[in-house]
C-alpha positions in Angstrom: -136.2 65.7 134.4 -133.4 63.7 132.6 -132.5 66.8 130.5 -132.3 68.9 133.7 -129.9 66.4 135.3 -127.8 66.2 132.1 -127.5 70.0 132.0 -126.4 70.1 135.6 -123.8 67.4 135.0 -122.4 69.3 132.0 -122.2 72.5 133.9 -120.4 70.7 136.7 -117.9 69.2 134.3 -117.3 72.6 132.7 -116.6 74.2 136.1 -114.2 71.3 137.0 -112.4 71.7 133.6 -112.1 75.5 134.2 -110.6 74.9 137.6 -108.1 72.4 136.2 -107.0 74.8 133.5 -106.6 77.6 136.0 -104.6 75.4 138.3 -102.3 74.3 135.5 -101.7 77.8 134.3 -101.2 79.2 137.8 -98.8 76.5 139.0 -95.8 77.7 137.0 -96.2 81.1 138.6 -96.0 79.5 142.1 -93.0 77.4 141.2 -91.0 80.4 140.1 -90.7 81.7 143.6 -87.6 79.6 144.3 -85.0 80.6 141.8 -82.8 77.5 142.4 -83.5 74.7 140.1 -83.0 71.3 141.7 -81.9 72.8 145.0 -82.4 69.4 146.7 -80.2 67.5 144.2 -82.9 64.9 143.5 -83.3 65.4 139.7 -80.4 63.5 138.1 -79.2 63.1 134.5 -77.4 59.9 135.7 -76.8 58.1 139.0 -73.4 59.2 140.5 -70.9 56.4 140.3 -67.8 58.0 141.7 -66.4 61.1 143.4 -66.6 64.3 141.4 -69.9 63.5 139.9 -71.8 66.7 140.8 -72.6 67.4 137.2 -74.9 64.3 137.2 -77.3 66.5 139.3 -79.5 68.4 136.8 -78.4 72.0 136.5 -75.3 71.7 138.7 -71.6 71.6 137.9 -68.2 72.3 139.5 -66.6 75.6 138.4 -63.0 74.5 138.7 -62.7 72.0 136.0 -60.2 69.1 135.8 -58.6 69.9 139.2 -61.3 69.9 141.7 -63.8 67.3 142.9 -67.3 68.1 144.1 -69.6 65.2 145.0 -73.2 64.1 144.5 -74.5 61.5 146.9 -77.6 59.6 146.0 -79.5 56.5 147.0 -79.6 55.2 143.4 -75.8 54.6 143.5 -76.3 51.5 145.6 -75.4 50.8 149.2 -71.8 49.7 148.4 -70.9 52.9 146.4 -68.6 55.5 147.7 -71.3 58.1 146.9 -74.3 56.4 148.2 -76.9 57.7 150.7 -77.3 57.9 153.7 -74.0 56.1 154.3 -71.1 57.0 152.1 -67.3 57.3 152.1 -67.2 60.5 154.3 -69.8 59.5 156.8 -73.5 59.0 157.4 -76.3 61.6 157.0 -79.9 61.5 156.2 -81.3 64.1 153.7 -83.8 66.8 154.7 -86.0 65.4 152.0 -85.4 63.2 148.9 -82.7 60.7 148.1 -79.5 62.6 148.4 -77.3 65.8 148.6 -74.1 67.4 147.4 -70.7 67.5 149.2 -67.7 69.8 149.0 -64.3 70.2 150.7 -63.8 73.8 151.9 -60.5 73.6 153.8 -57.5 71.3 153.7 -54.7 71.8 156.2 -52.2 69.9 154.1 -53.0 71.6 150.7 -52.8 75.4 150.7 -56.0 77.0 149.5 -57.5 73.8 148.0 -61.2 74.3 147.5 -64.2 72.6 146.0 -67.4 74.5 144.9 -70.8 73.8 143.3 -72.4 76.1 140.8 -75.9 76.3 139.2 -77.8 78.6 136.8 -80.8 80.3 138.4 -84.3 80.1 137.0 -84.1 83.7 135.9 -81.7 86.7 136.4 -82.0 88.7 139.6 -83.5 92.2 139.3 -81.6 95.3 140.3 -82.4 96.8 143.7 -84.6 93.8 144.7 -83.8 92.2 148.0 -83.4 88.4 147.8 -83.4 85.9 150.6 -81.3 82.7 150.5 -81.1 79.7 152.7 -79.3 76.4 152.5 -78.3 73.6 154.9 -75.0 72.1 155.6 -73.7 69.2 157.8 -70.1 68.4 158.6 -68.9 65.0 157.4 -68.0 62.4 160.1 -64.5 61.5 158.9 -62.9 65.0 159.0 -61.3 66.7 162.0 -61.7 70.4 161.0 -64.7 72.7 161.0 -64.9 76.2 159.6 -67.1 79.2 159.6 -66.2 80.4 156.1 -69.0 79.0 153.9 -71.0 81.4 151.6 -72.7 81.9 148.3 -71.7 84.1 145.4 -74.1 85.4 142.7 -72.6 86.3 139.3 -73.8 87.5 135.9 -71.6 84.9 134.1 -70.8 81.4 135.0 -67.5 80.7 136.8 -65.6 78.1 134.7 -61.9 78.0 135.5 -59.2 75.6 134.2 -56.3 77.3 135.9 -56.2 79.4 139.0 -53.2 81.6 140.1 -53.9 80.8 143.8 -54.3 77.0 143.6 -58.1 76.3 143.8 -59.3 79.4 145.6 -62.0 81.5 143.9 -61.3 84.8 145.5 -64.5 86.9 145.4 -66.7 88.5 148.0 -69.8 86.4 148.5 -73.2 88.1 149.0 -74.3 85.5 151.5 -71.8 84.5 154.2 -72.1 82.5 157.4 -71.2 84.4 160.5 -67.5 84.3 161.0 -67.9 83.6 164.7 -70.1 80.6 164.1 -68.1 77.4 163.5 -70.1 74.9 161.6 -69.2 71.8 163.6 -72.5 69.8 163.8 -72.1 66.3 162.3 -75.5 64.9 163.4 -77.9 67.6 162.3 -78.3 70.0 159.4 -77.4 73.6 160.1 -79.2 76.4 158.2 -77.3 79.3 156.7 -79.5 82.2 155.7 -79.3 85.8 154.9 -80.5 88.4 152.3 -78.9 90.9 149.9 -79.7 93.5 147.4 -79.1 92.5 143.8 -77.2 94.7 141.4 -79.2 93.1 138.6 -78.4 90.4 136.0 -77.0 87.9 138.4 -78.0 84.5 137.1 -75.4 82.0 138.5 -75.0 80.8 142.0 -71.7 79.3 143.4 -71.4 77.9 147.0 -68.1 77.2 148.9 -65.3 78.9 150.8 -64.1 82.1 149.0 -61.5 83.1 151.6 -57.8 82.4 151.8 -56.6 79.8 154.4 -55.0 82.6 156.4 -58.4 84.3 157.1 -60.5 81.1 157.1 -61.7 80.6 160.7 -61.3 76.9 161.6 -61.3 74.6 164.6 -59.9 71.1 165.1 -62.6 68.7 166.2 -62.8 65.0 166.9 -63.3 62.5 164.0 -66.6 60.8 164.9 -66.6 58.0 162.4 -63.6 56.7 160.5 -64.9 53.2 159.7 -64.7 53.9 156.0 -61.5 54.7 154.0 -61.5 58.5 153.8 -62.5 60.1 150.5 -60.3 63.0 151.5 -57.7 63.7 154.1 -59.0 63.7 157.6 -57.2 67.0 158.0 -59.9 68.9 156.2 -63.4 70.4 156.5 -65.9 68.7 154.3 -69.6 69.5 154.2 -72.8 67.9 152.9 -75.1 70.6 151.3 -78.9 70.3 150.9 -82.1 72.2 150.2 -80.9 75.4 148.6 -83.5 78.2 148.2 -83.3 81.7 146.7 -86.4 84.0 146.3 -87.4 87.6 146.3 -87.9 88.5 150.0 -91.2 90.3 149.4 -92.7 87.3 147.6 -93.7 84.3 149.8 -91.9 81.1 149.0 -94.3 78.3 147.7 -92.3 75.5 146.2 -89.2 74.5 144.3 -89.2 75.0 140.5 -89.4 71.8 138.5 -87.6 70.9 135.3 -90.0 71.3 132.4 -87.6 70.2 129.6 
């Protein structure tokens, strides 16, 4: 009787171990569906301590080096920090999930073609002729009085790293993902989703988000400053957006979860 019970226990343990091994081996396959590593900006190499610290979010950097400032806002910075969360130097916003988000200026009425961008390397290169879906969320900062429609995402084979630009700070390319030009992104209270799909040429492995259009063709509206209790990080005569929850995946493959850093 005892031997029979022992055998049953051993068989049960073997089945559990087999299930655990299967789960562990299968999980990376699920996690590969979202090709954006750290799309919620929650995995950090260090806590941000000042403006321009986007590179402290794992896998993210600003393509225009030395001249441009792209922000990382996170709870770990402390409540009195310029780059804290949910309250920071450009306003107040909760995250969709996690402890922070990124932020960029996409239009400045007093600085011709001044732009800020964020860039990341994808989990794997895109495949030629595959259709990819993308979505990300933005929210206009409280302390600015411009809103625009011109926010998009550009996929490239090589990283965009620029020290000098002939047209100030503008990266002049045609983004594969672009917000509708008739839709002004003016919501300061809620997160607005931008989503679309495109067919890859193949080999694209870097993602850059921002405004890729000249001031003259950037659609913008003047809006009311809703909160100016903090000293402005940037000129109020600008459009500055928080960015959160970035996802890219093959459209015919259902999204499961965000990839995790395994290094």
